[in-house]
C-alpha positions in Angstrom: -10.6 -9.2 -5.3 -11.0 -6.8 -8.2 -9.8 -3.2 -7.6 -12.1 -0.4 -8.9 -9.1 1.9 -9.5 -5.6 1.5 -10.5 -3.0 2.1 -7.7 0.4 3.5 -8.6 2.7 0.9 -10.2 4.6 -1.4 -7.8 8.2 -2.1 -9.0 9.1 -4.7 -6.5 7.0 -6.7 -4.0 9.3 -5.8 -1.0 8.1 -4.3 2.2 8.2 -0.5 2.4 9.4 -0.4 6.0 12.8 1.2 6.3 15.6 -1.3 6.0 13.3 -4.2 5.4 13.8 -6.5 2.4 11.1 -9.0 3.3 8.6 -10.1 0.7 5.5 -8.0 1.0 2.2 -10.0 1.9 0.0 -6.8 2.2 -0.7 -3.6 0.1 -1.6 -0.5 2.0 -3.7 1.7 -0.3 -3.7 5.4 0.8 -3.9 9.0 -0.3 -3.3 12.5 1.2 -6.6 14.2 0.4 -4.7 17.7 0.5 -2.5 16.4 -2.3 -4.3 13.7 -4.3 -7.7 13.4 -5.9 -10.2 11.2 -4.2 -9.7 8.4 -6.7 -6.0 8.4 -6.5 -4.3 5.5 -4.5 -0.6 5.4 -3.5 0.7 2.0 -2.5 3.0 1.0 0.4 3.8 -2.6 0.7 4.1 -4.5 4.0 5.4 -7.8 5.3 3.5 -9.4 8.2 6.0 -8.0 10.7 5.5 -4.4 9.7 1.8 -4.4 8.7 0.6 -2.9 12.0 3.2 -0.3 12.2 2.7 1.1 8.6 -1.0 0.8 8.9 -1.1 2.8 12.1 1.3 5.4 10.6 -1.1 6.1 7.7 -4.3 5.7 9.7 -3.1 8.2 12.4 -2.8 10.8 9.5 -6.1 9.9 8.0 -4.5 8.6 4.8 -5.1 4.8 5.0 -7.9 3.8 2.6 -7.7 0.0 2.6 -5.4 -3.0 3.1 -5.4 -5.7 0.4 -3.4 -8.8 -0.2 -0.1 -8.0 -2.0 -0.8 -10.6 -4.7 -3.9 -8.6 -5.9 -1.5 -5.8 -6.7 0.9 -7.8 -8.9 -1.2 -6.8 -12.0 -0.2 -3.3 -11.2 3.5 -4.1 -11.1 5.6 -2.8 -14.0 
């Protein structure tokens, strides 16, 4: 899958859930339309166990734009 935009750099492929150190399998691409331009995508990473919780958190606020495989983000890692 090719991304049409560049998400913020990802330093580690570790789940973003508080206290979780599992390897991320999903990238949650989001933005806050009150703060970010339409094209901007922030990245949260999720392991399989936290995907639903993190997705719901962002979606409830209207921030979630898409979920992609984490390995598609590795090119964005610095």
